[in-house]
PyMOL Python script that loads the backbone (N, CA, C, O; Angstrom):
from pymol import cmd

cmd.read_pdbstr("""\
ATOM      1  N   MET A   1      51.695 272.910 113.167  1.00  0.00           N
ATOM      2  CA  MET A   1      50.906 273.216 112.004  1.00  0.00           C
ATOM      3  C   MET A   1      50.334 271.942 111.394  1.00  0.00           C
ATOM      4  O   MET A   1      49.157 271.900 111.037  1.00  0.00           O
ATOM      5  N   LEU A   2      51.158 270.906 111.272  1.00  0.00           N
ATOM      6  CA  LEU A   2      50.677 269.684 110.640  1.00  0.00           C
ATOM      7  C   LEU A   2      49.467 269.129 111.394  1.00  0.00           C
ATOM      8  O   LEU A   2      48.497 268.693 110.775  1.00  0.00           O
ATOM      9  N   CYS A   3      49.522 269.143 112.713  1.00  0.00           N
ATOM     10  CA  CYS A   3      48.387 268.637 113.495  1.00  0.00           C
ATOM     11  C   CYS A   3      47.132 269.476 113.263  1.00  0.00           C
ATOM     12  O   CYS A   3      46.020 268.950 113.302  1.00  0.00           O
ATOM     13  N   SER A   4      47.301 270.755 113.026  1.00  0.00           N
ATOM     14  CA  SER A   4      46.147 271.608 112.731  1.00  0.00           C
ATOM     15  C   SER A   4      45.528 271.244 111.387  1.00  0.00           C
ATOM     16  O   SER A   4      44.309 271.295 111.226  1.00  0.00           O
ATOM     17  N   PHE A   5      46.365 270.878 110.426  1.00  0.00           N
ATOM     18  CA  PHE A   5      45.826 270.422 109.138  1.00  0.00           C
ATOM     19  C   PHE A   5      45.156 269.061 109.283  1.00  0.00           C
ATOM     20  O   PHE A   5      44.186 268.770 108.582  1.00  0.00           O
ATOM     21  N   TRP A   6      45.662 268.227 110.183  1.00  0.00           N
ATOM     22  CA  TRP A   6      44.975 266.966 110.458  1.00  0.00           C
ATOM     23  C   TRP A   6      43.589 267.243 111.045  1.00  0.00           C
ATOM     24  O   TRP A   6      42.639 266.512 110.763  1.00  0.00           O
ATOM     25  N   LEU A   7      43.472 268.288 111.855  1.00  0.00           N
ATOM     26  CA  LEU A   7      42.163 268.674 112.387  1.00  0.00           C
ATOM     27  C   LEU A   7      41.227 269.077 111.251  1.00  0.00           C
ATOM     28  O   LEU A   7      40.047 268.727 111.266  1.00  0.00           O
ATOM     29  N   VAL A   8      41.742 269.806 110.274  1.00  0.00           N
ATOM     30  CA  VAL A   8      40.935 270.152 109.096  1.00  0.00           C
ATOM     31  C   VAL A   8      40.421 268.868 108.445  1.00  0.00           C
ATOM     32  O   VAL A   8      39.237 268.766 108.124  1.00  0.00           O
ATOM     33  N   ASP A   9      41.302 267.896 108.249  1.00  0.00           N
ATOM     34  CA  ASP A   9      40.905 266.631 107.631  1.00  0.00           C
ATOM     35  C   ASP A   9      39.861 265.894 108.468  1.00  0.00           C
ATOM     36  O   ASP A   9      38.937 265.285 107.930  1.00  0.00           O
ATOM     37  N   ASN A  10      40.019 265.956 109.784  1.00  0.00           N
ATOM     38  CA  ASN A  10      39.057 265.308 110.671  1.00  0.00           C
ATOM     39  C   ASN A  10      37.686 265.964 110.565  1.00  0.00           C
ATOM     40  O   ASN A  10      36.663 265.280 110.518  1.00  0.00           O
ATOM     41  N   LEU A  11      37.672 267.289 110.526  1.00  0.00           N
ATOM     42  CA  LEU A  11      36.397 268.008 110.383  1.00  0.00           C
ATOM     43  C   LEU A  11      35.727 267.651 109.051  1.00  0.00           C
ATOM     44  O   LEU A  11      34.509 267.490 108.984  1.00  0.00           O
ATOM     45  N   ILE A  12      36.526 267.531 108.005  1.00  0.00           N
ATOM     46  CA  ILE A  12      35.988 267.126 106.702  1.00  0.00           C
ATOM     47  C   ILE A  12      35.357 265.750 106.816  1.00  0.00           C
ATOM     48  O   ILE A  12      34.252 265.528 106.322  1.00  0.00           O
ATOM     49  N   GLY A  13      36.053 264.826 107.466  1.00  0.00           N
ATOM     50  CA  GLY A  13      35.540 263.470 107.640  1.00  0.00           C
ATOM     51  C   GLY A  13      34.242 263.413 108.416  1.00  0.00           C
ATOM     52  O   GLY A  13      33.445 262.493 108.236  1.00  0.00           O
ATOM     53  N   GLN A  14      34.026 264.397 109.284  1.00  0.00           N
ATOM     54  CA  GLN A  14      32.787 264.473 110.057  1.00  0.00           C
ATOM     55  C   GLN A  14      31.676 265.191 109.303  1.00  0.00           C
ATOM     56  O   GLN A  14      30.548 265.295 109.784  1.00  0.00           O
ATOM     57  N   GLY A  15      32.012 265.685 108.111  1.00  0.00           N
ATOM     58  CA  GLY A  15      31.015 266.417 107.340  1.00  0.00           C
ATOM     59  C   GLY A  15      30.880 267.873 107.746  1.00  0.00           C
ATOM     60  O   GLY A  15      29.934 268.540 107.327  1.00  0.00           O
ATOM     61  N   ARG A  16      31.793 268.375 108.543  1.00  0.00           N
ATOM     62  CA  ARG A  16      31.751 269.758 109.022  1.00  0.00           C
ATOM     63  C   ARG A  16      32.598 270.629 108.081  1.00  0.00           C
ATOM     64  O   ARG A  16      33.611 271.206 108.477  1.00  0.00           O
ATOM     65  N   ILE A  17      32.152 270.700 106.844  1.00  0.00           N
ATOM     66  CA  ILE A  17      32.924 271.319 105.771  1.00  0.00           C
ATOM     67  C   ILE A  17      33.134 272.810 106.007  1.00  0.00           C
ATOM     68  O   ILE A  17      34.243 273.309 105.811  1.00  0.00           O
ATOM     69  N   GLU A  18      32.112 273.521 106.418  1.00  0.00           N
ATOM     70  CA  GLU A  18      32.238 274.964 106.628  1.00  0.00           C
ATOM     71  C   GLU A  18      33.258 275.264 107.723  1.00  0.00           C
ATOM     72  O   GLU A  18      34.079 276.171 107.589  1.00  0.00           O
ATOM     73  N   GLU A  19      33.196 274.498 108.801  1.00  0.00           N
ATOM     74  CA  GLU A  19      34.145 274.672 109.906  1.00  0.00           C
ATOM     75  C   GLU A  19      35.570 274.348 109.438  1.00  0.00           C
ATOM     76  O   GLU A  19      36.516 275.057 109.781  1.00  0.00           O
ATOM     77  N   ALA A  20      35.715 273.286 108.661  1.00  0.00           N
ATOM     78  CA  ALA A  20      37.023 272.913 108.113  1.00  0.00           C
ATOM     79  C   ALA A  20      37.552 274.010 107.199  1.00  0.00           C
ATOM     80  O   ALA A  20      38.740 274.332 107.233  1.00  0.00           O
ATOM     81  N   ASP A  21      36.678 274.579 106.389  1.00  0.00           N
ATOM     82  CA  ASP A  21      37.067 275.637 105.458  1.00  0.00           C
ATOM     83  C   ASP A  21      37.553 276.875 106.215  1.00  0.00           C
ATOM     84  O   ASP A  21      38.544 277.492 105.825  1.00  0.00           O
ATOM     85  N   GLU A  22      36.864 277.233 107.285  1.00  0.00           N
ATOM     86  CA  GLU A  22      37.257 278.391 108.081  1.00  0.00           C
ATOM     87  C   GLU A  22      38.621 278.174 108.742  1.00  0.00           C
ATOM     88  O   GLU A  22      39.465 279.070 108.748  1.00  0.00           O
ATOM     89  N   LEU A  23      38.826 276.981 109.295  1.00  0.00           N
ATOM     90  CA  LEU A  23      40.107 276.674 109.934  1.00  0.00           C
ATOM     91  C   LEU A  23      41.223 276.665 108.895  1.00  0.00           C
ATOM     92  O   LEU A  23      42.303 277.204 109.136  1.00  0.00           O
ATOM     93  N   TYR A  24      40.965 276.058 107.749  1.00  0.00           N
ATOM     94  CA  TYR A  24      41.969 276.001 106.682  1.00  0.00           C
ATOM     95  C   TYR A  24      42.369 277.413 106.244  1.00  0.00           C
ATOM     96  O   TYR A  24      43.555 277.702 106.090  1.00  0.00           O
ATOM     97  N   ALA A  25      41.394 278.281 106.047  1.00  0.00           N
ATOM     98  CA  ALA A  25      41.680 279.660 105.649  1.00  0.00           C
ATOM     99  C   ALA A  25      42.499 280.378 106.719  1.00  0.00           C
ATOM    100  O   ALA A  25      43.413 281.137 106.398  1.00  0.00           O
ATOM    101  N   SER A  26      42.177 280.141 107.975  1.00  0.00           N
ATOM    102  CA  SER A  26      42.906 280.748 109.080  1.00  0.00           C
ATOM    103  C   SER A  26      44.357 280.272 109.101  1.00  0.00           C
ATOM    104  O   SER A  26      45.269 281.066 109.330  1.00  0.00           O
ATOM    105  N   LEU A  27      44.568 278.999 108.866  1.00  0.00           N
ATOM    106  CA  LEU A  27      45.929 278.456 108.852  1.00  0.00           C
ATOM    107  C   LEU A  27      46.719 278.994 107.668  1.00  0.00           C
ATOM    108  O   LEU A  27      47.892 279.341 107.806  1.00  0.00           O
ATOM    109  N   CYS A  28      46.088 279.065 106.519  1.00  0.00           N
ATOM    110  CA  CYS A  28      46.766 279.584 105.319  1.00  0.00           C
ATOM    111  C   CYS A  28      47.163 281.043 105.510  1.00  0.00           C
ATOM    112  O   CYS A  28      48.206 281.476 105.020  1.00  0.00           O
ATOM    113  N   ALA A  29      46.337 281.796 106.216  1.00  0.00           N
ATOM    114  CA  ALA A  29      46.611 283.216 106.438  1.00  0.00           C
ATOM    115  C   ALA A  29      47.832 283.433 107.329  1.00  0.00           C
ATOM    116  O   ALA A  29      48.363 284.542 107.387  1.00  0.00           O
ATOM    117  N   ARG A  30      48.275 282.403 108.014  1.00  0.00           N
ATOM    118  CA  ARG A  30      49.422 282.523 108.907  1.00  0.00           C
ATOM    119  C   ARG A  30      50.758 282.324 108.196  1.00  0.00           C
ATOM    120  O   ARG A  30      51.811 282.463 108.818  1.00  0.00           O
ATOM    121  N   ALA A  31      50.730 282.006 106.919  1.00  0.00           N
ATOM    122  CA  ALA A  31      51.975 281.810 106.169  1.00  0.00           C
ATOM    123  C   ALA A  31      52.747 283.123 106.075  1.00  0.00           C
ATOM    124  O   ALA A  31      52.178 284.210 106.170  1.00  0.00           O
ATOM    125  N   SER A  32      54.045 282.989 105.888  1.00  0.00           N
ATOM    126  CA  SER A  32      54.897 284.179 105.743  1.00  0.00           C
ATOM    127  C   SER A  32      54.575 284.877 104.422  1.00  0.00           C
ATOM    128  O   SER A  32      53.842 284.328 103.600  1.00  0.00           O
ATOM    129  N   PRO A  33      55.114 286.079 104.209  1.00  0.00           N
ATOM    130  CA  PRO A  33      54.880 286.768 102.937  1.00  0.00           C
ATOM    131  C   PRO A  33      55.320 285.954 101.707  1.00  0.00           C
ATOM    132  O   PRO A  33      54.824 286.175 100.602  1.00  0.00           O
ATOM    133  N   LEU A  34      56.242 285.024 101.908  1.00  0.00           N
ATOM    134  CA  LEU A  34      56.677 284.156 100.808  1.00  0.00           C
ATOM    135  C   LEU A  34      55.853 282.872 100.715  1.00  0.00           C
ATOM    136  O   LEU A  34      56.120 282.017  99.872  1.00  0.00           O
ATOM    137  N   GLY A  35      54.849 282.744 101.588  1.00  0.00           N
ATOM    138  CA  GLY A  35      53.991 281.558 101.575  1.00  0.00           C
ATOM    139  C   GLY A  35      54.568 280.380 102.326  1.00  0.00           C
ATOM    140  O   GLY A  35      54.114 279.250 102.144  1.00  0.00           O
ATOM    141  N   LEU A  36      55.561 280.618 103.169  1.00  0.00           N
ATOM    142  CA  LEU A  36      56.205 279.544 103.915  1.00  0.00           C
ATOM    143  C   LEU A  36      55.582 279.402 105.297  1.00  0.00           C
ATOM    144  O   LEU A  36      55.091 280.368 105.882  1.00  0.00           O
ATOM    145  N   LEU A  37      55.615 278.170 105.805  1.00  0.00           N
ATOM    146  CA  LEU A  37      55.068 277.865 107.125  1.00  0.00           C
ATOM    147  C   LEU A  37      56.162 277.321 108.027  1.00  0.00           C
ATOM    148  O   LEU A  37      57.114 276.689 107.567  1.00  0.00           O
ATOM    149  N   SER A  38      56.010 277.575 109.305  1.00  0.00           N
ATOM    150  CA  SER A  38      56.940 277.023 110.284  1.00  0.00           C
ATOM    151  C   SER A  38      56.365 275.732 110.852  1.00  0.00           C
ATOM    152  O   SER A  38      55.272 275.296 110.492  1.00  0.00           O
ATOM    153  N   GLU A  39      57.137 275.144 111.745  1.00  0.00           N
ATOM    154  CA  GLU A  39      56.698 273.918 112.404  1.00  0.00           C
ATOM    155  C   GLU A  39      55.545 274.198 113.366  1.00  0.00           C
ATOM    156  O   GLU A  39      54.595 273.421 113.462  1.00  0.00           O
ATOM    157  N   GLN A  40      55.647 275.311 114.067  1.00  0.00           N
ATOM    158  CA  GLN A  40      54.648 275.704 115.048  1.00  0.00           C
ATOM    159  C   GLN A  40      54.438 277.216 114.966  1.00  0.00           C
ATOM    160  O   GLN A  40      55.290 277.954 114.470  1.00  0.00           O
ATOM    161  N   ILE A  41      53.292 277.651 115.460  1.00  0.00           N
ATOM    162  CA  ILE A  41      53.004 279.080 115.555  1.00  0.00           C
ATOM    163  C   ILE A  41      52.449 279.355 116.944  1.00  0.00           C
ATOM    164  O   ILE A  41      51.535 278.669 117.402  1.00  0.00           O
ATOM    165  N   ASN A  42      52.997 280.349 117.603  1.00  0.00           N
ATOM    166  CA  ASN A  42      52.498 280.744 118.910  1.00  0.00           C
ATOM    167  C   ASN A  42      51.100 281.320 118.718  1.00  0.00           C
ATOM    168  O   ASN A  42      50.951 282.329 118.030  1.00  0.00           O
ATOM    169  N   PRO A  43      50.069 280.710 119.306  1.00  0.00           N
ATOM    170  CA  PRO A  43      48.704 281.185 119.080  1.00  0.00           C
ATOM    171  C   PRO A  43      48.438 282.578 119.637  1.00  0.00           C
ATOM    172  O   PRO A  43      47.543 283.271 119.153  1.00  0.00           O
ATOM    173  N   SER A  44      49.189 282.997 120.633  1.00  0.00           N
ATOM    174  CA  SER A  44      48.978 284.320 121.224  1.00  0.00           C
ATOM    175  C   SER A  44      49.596 285.436 120.401  1.00  0.00           C
ATOM    176  O   SER A  44      49.006 286.504 120.243  1.00  0.00           O
ATOM    177  N   THR A  45      50.798 285.180 119.875  1.00  0.00           N
ATOM    178  CA  THR A  45      51.530 286.248 119.189  1.00  0.00           C
ATOM    179  C   THR A  45      51.605 286.065 117.674  1.00  0.00           C
ATOM    180  O   THR A  45      51.881 287.018 116.946  1.00  0.00           O
ATOM    181  N   GLY A  46      51.360 284.838 117.198  1.00  0.00           N
ATOM    182  CA  GLY A  46      51.506 284.560 115.775  1.00  0.00           C
ATOM    183  C   GLY A  46      52.950 284.339 115.365  1.00  0.00           C
ATOM    184  O   GLY A  46      53.239 284.157 114.182  1.00  0.00           O
ATOM    185  N   GLU A  47      53.868 284.352 116.337  1.00  0.00           N
ATOM    186  CA  GLU A  47      55.291 284.173 116.067  1.00  0.00           C
ATOM    187  C   GLU A  47      55.586 282.737 115.625  1.00  0.00           C
ATOM    188  O   GLU A  47      55.069 281.779 116.200  1.00  0.00           O
ATOM    189  N   PHE A  48      56.425 282.607 114.593  1.00  0.00           N
ATOM    190  CA  PHE A  48      56.846 281.288 114.129  1.00  0.00           C
ATOM    191  C   PHE A  48      57.772 280.668 115.170  1.00  0.00           C
ATOM    192  O   PHE A  48      58.624 281.344 115.747  1.00  0.00           O
ATOM    193  N   MET A  49      57.590 279.376 115.396  1.00  0.00           N
ATOM    194  CA  MET A  49      58.425 278.629 116.339  1.00  0.00           C
ATOM    195  C   MET A  49      58.855 277.334 115.673  1.00  0.00           C
ATOM    196  O   MET A  49      58.195 276.849 114.754  1.00  0.00           O
ATOM    197  N   GLY A  50      59.943 276.787 116.130  1.00  0.00           N
ATOM    198  CA  GLY A  50      60.429 275.516 115.590  1.00  0.00           C
ATOM    199  C   GLY A  50      61.098 275.715 114.250  1.00  0.00           C
ATOM    200  O   GLY A  50      61.522 276.819 113.906  1.00  0.00           O
ATOM    201  N   ASN A  51      61.186 274.636 113.499  1.00  0.00           N
ATOM    202  CA  ASN A  51      61.863 274.664 112.205  1.00  0.00           C
ATOM    203  C   ASN A  51      61.123 275.558 111.209  1.00  0.00           C
ATOM    204  O   ASN A  51      59.893 275.570 111.157  1.00  0.00           O
ATOM    205  N   PHE A  52      61.894 276.297 110.427  1.00  0.00           N
ATOM    206  CA  PHE A  52      61.312 277.174 109.412  1.00  0.00           C
ATOM    207  C   PHE A  52      62.235 277.208 108.216  1.00  0.00           C
ATOM    208  O   PHE A  52      63.428 277.467 108.381  1.00  0.00           O
ATOM    209  N   PRO A  53      61.741 276.961 107.029  1.00  0.00           N
ATOM    210  CA  PRO A  53      60.406 276.437 106.735  1.00  0.00           C
ATOM    211  C   PRO A  53      60.324 274.949 107.064  1.00  0.00           C
ATOM    212  O   PRO A  53      61.342 274.261 107.131  1.00  0.00           O
ATOM    213  N   GLN A  54      59.140 274.478 107.263  1.00  0.00           N
ATOM    214  CA  GLN A  54      58.911 273.097 107.678  1.00  0.00           C
ATOM    215  C   GLN A  54      58.144 272.364 106.586  1.00  0.00           C
ATOM    216  O   GLN A  54      57.003 272.709 106.279  1.00  0.00           O
ATOM    217  N   ALA A  55      58.770 271.360 106.007  1.00  0.00           N
ATOM    218  CA  ALA A  55      58.166 270.618 104.897  1.00  0.00           C
ATOM    219  C   ALA A  55      56.872 269.918 105.308  1.00  0.00           C
ATOM    220  O   ALA A  55      55.922 269.873 104.526  1.00  0.00           O
ATOM    221  N   PHE A  56      56.823 269.372 106.523  1.00  0.00           N
ATOM    222  CA  PHE A  56      55.610 268.670 106.943  1.00  0.00           C
ATOM    223  C   PHE A  56      54.407 269.609 106.983  1.00  0.00           C
ATOM    224  O   PHE A  56      53.290 269.196 106.673  1.00  0.00           O
ATOM    225  N   SER A  57      54.625 270.854 107.359  1.00  0.00           N
ATOM    226  CA  SER A  57      53.529 271.828 107.351  1.00  0.00           C
ATOM    227  C   SER A  57      53.031 272.059 105.929  1.00  0.00           C
ATOM    228  O   SER A  57      51.832 272.214 105.700  1.00  0.00           O
ATOM    229  N   HIS A  58      53.956 272.081 104.982  1.00  0.00           N
ATOM    230  CA  HIS A  58      53.582 272.296 103.587  1.00  0.00           C
ATOM    231  C   HIS A  58      52.874 271.076 103.002  1.00  0.00           C
ATOM    232  O   HIS A  58      51.980 271.218 102.167  1.00  0.00           O
ATOM    233  N   ILE A  59      53.264 269.893 103.431  1.00  0.00           N
ATOM    234  CA  ILE A  59      52.552 268.678 103.012  1.00  0.00           C
ATOM    235  C   ILE A  59      51.117 268.738 103.544  1.00  0.00           C
ATOM    236  O   ILE A  59      50.172 268.384 102.838  1.00  0.00           O
ATOM    237  N   GLY A  60      50.962 269.189 104.796  1.00  0.00           N
ATOM    238  CA  GLY A  60      49.634 269.300 105.395  1.00  0.00           C
ATOM    239  C   GLY A  60      48.741 270.278 104.657  1.00  0.00           C
ATOM    240  O   GLY A  60      47.564 269.996 104.430  1.00  0.00           O
ATOM    241  N   ILE A  61      49.290 271.430 104.279  1.00  0.00           N
ATOM    242  CA  ILE A  61      48.479 272.434 103.587  1.00  0.00           C
ATOM    243  C   ILE A  61      48.011 271.909 102.228  1.00  0.00           C
ATOM    244  O   ILE A  61      46.887 272.179 101.804  1.00  0.00           O
ATOM    245  N   ILE A  62      48.875 271.161 101.556  1.00  0.00           N
ATOM    246  CA  ILE A  62      48.507 270.604 100.251  1.00  0.00           C
ATOM    247  C   ILE A  62      47.464 269.505 100.407  1.00  0.00           C
ATOM    248  O   ILE A  62      46.438 269.521  99.727  1.00  0.00           O
ATOM    249  N   ALA A  63      47.723 268.546 101.304  1.00  0.00           N
ATOM    250  CA  ALA A  63      46.808 267.420 101.488  1.00  0.00           C
ATOM    251  C   ALA A  63      45.429 267.893 101.950  1.00  0.00           C
ATOM    252  O   ALA A  63      44.409 267.440 101.431  1.00  0.00           O
ATOM    253  N   SER A  64      45.400 268.795 102.918  1.00  0.00           N
ATOM    254  CA  SER A  64      44.113 269.285 103.419  1.00  0.00           C
ATOM    255  C   SER A  64      43.392 270.117 102.365  1.00  0.00           C
ATOM    256  O   SER A  64      42.165 270.077 102.272  1.00  0.00           O
ATOM    257  N   GLY A  65      44.144 270.865 101.578  1.00  0.00           N
ATOM    258  CA  GLY A  65      43.534 271.641 100.497  1.00  0.00           C
ATOM    259  C   GLY A  65      42.860 270.741  99.472  1.00  0.00           C
ATOM    260  O   GLY A  65      41.759 271.031  99.005  1.00  0.00           O
ATOM    261  N   VAL A  66      43.532 269.647  99.128  1.00  0.00           N
ATOM    262  CA  VAL A  66      42.948 268.686  98.186  1.00  0.00           C
ATOM    263  C   VAL A  66      41.706 268.046  98.796  1.00  0.00           C
ATOM    264  O   VAL A  66      40.674 267.934  98.134  1.00  0.00           O
ATOM    265  N   ASN A  67      41.802 267.625 100.057  1.00  0.00           N
ATOM    266  CA  ASN A  67      40.649 267.006 100.719  1.00  0.00           C
ATOM    267  C   ASN A  67      39.474 267.968 100.822  1.00  0.00           C
ATOM    268  O   ASN A  67      38.324 267.570 100.633  1.00  0.00           O
ATOM    269  N   LEU A  68      39.755 269.219 101.118  1.00  0.00           N
ATOM    270  CA  LEU A  68      38.694 270.219 101.235  1.00  0.00           C
ATOM    271  C   LEU A  68      38.043 270.478  99.874  1.00  0.00           C
ATOM    272  O   LEU A  68      36.820 270.580  99.780  1.00  0.00           O
ATOM    273  N   ALA A  69      38.849 270.583  98.834  1.00  0.00           N
ATOM    274  CA  ALA A  69      38.309 270.796  97.494  1.00  0.00           C
ATOM    275  C   ALA A  69      37.423 269.622  97.067  1.00  0.00           C
ATOM    276  O   ALA A  69      36.364 269.820  96.472  1.00  0.00           O
ATOM    277  N   ARG A  70      37.859 268.420  97.371  1.00  0.00           N
ATOM    278  CA  ARG A  70      37.051 267.239  97.047  1.00  0.00           C
ATOM    279  C   ARG A  70      35.740 267.232  97.811  1.00  0.00           C
ATOM    280  O   ARG A  70      34.687 266.914  97.258  1.00  0.00           O
ATOM    281  N   ALA A  71      35.813 267.589  99.096  1.00  0.00           N
ATOM    282  CA  ALA A  71      34.594 267.610  99.910  1.00  0.00           C
ATOM    283  C   ALA A  71      33.614 268.652  99.411  1.00  0.00           C
ATOM    284  O   ALA A  71      32.408 268.408  99.377  1.00  0.00           O
ATOM    285  N   LYS A  72      34.125 269.813  99.024  1.00  0.00           N
ATOM    286  CA  LYS A  72      33.254 270.857  98.495  1.00  0.00           C
ATOM    287  C   LYS A  72      32.625 270.442  97.176  1.00  0.00           C
ATOM    288  O   LYS A  72      31.516 270.867  96.850  1.00  0.00           O
ATOM    289  N   ALA A  73      33.328 269.615  96.421  1.00  0.00           N
ATOM    290  CA  ALA A  73      32.806 269.139  95.138  1.00  0.00           C
ATOM    291  C   ALA A  73      31.882 267.934  95.306  1.00  0.00           C
ATOM    292  O   ALA A  73      31.286 267.452  94.342  1.00  0.00           O
ATOM    293  N   GLY A  74      31.772 267.456  96.550  1.00  0.00           N
ATOM    294  CA  GLY A  74      30.899 266.328  96.825  1.00  0.00           C
ATOM    295  C   GLY A  74      31.552 264.972  96.693  1.00  0.00           C
ATOM    296  O   GLY A  74      30.869 263.951  96.775  1.00  0.00           O
ATOM    297  N   ALA A  75      32.863 264.934  96.489  1.00  0.00           N
ATOM    298  CA  ALA A  75      33.585 263.667  96.385  1.00  0.00           C
ATOM    299  C   ALA A  75      33.999 263.203  97.777  1.00  0.00           C
ATOM    300  O   ALA A  75      33.995 263.983  98.729  1.00  0.00           O
ATOM    301  N   GLN A  76      34.352 261.942  97.884  1.00  0.00           N
ATOM    302  CA  GLN A  76      34.818 261.387  99.140  1.00  0.00           C
ATOM    303  C   GLN A  76      36.250 261.836  99.392  1.00  0.00           C
ATOM    304  O   GLN A  76      37.070 261.776  98.476  1.00  0.00           O
ATOM    305  N   PRO A  77      36.590 262.295 100.629  1.00  0.00           N
ATOM    306  CA  PRO A  77      37.976 262.701 100.939  1.00  0.00           C
ATOM    307  C   PRO A  77      38.899 261.497 100.991  1.00  0.00           C
ATOM    308  O   PRO A  77      40.096 261.646 101.237  1.00  0.00           O
TER     309      PRO A  77
END
""", "prot")
cmd.dss("prot")
cmd.show_as("cartoon", "prot")
cmd.util.cbc("prot")
cmd.orient("prot")
């Protein structure tokens, strides 16, 4: 999950804000009903894998969310 949020940040850095926004929304939608994320998610089944909950995934969702909000507002990430 964390690497996927790094991809969001990379897309933001390239100016591909819409693509970053779509990926971010897709990743957020994979959270559990309590809003928790695992270390990994099986892309075929959506099953959580690895450590759960995973703090690094939550750091990624916060950092990428802030970067995306700044980019949408026209600020530098």
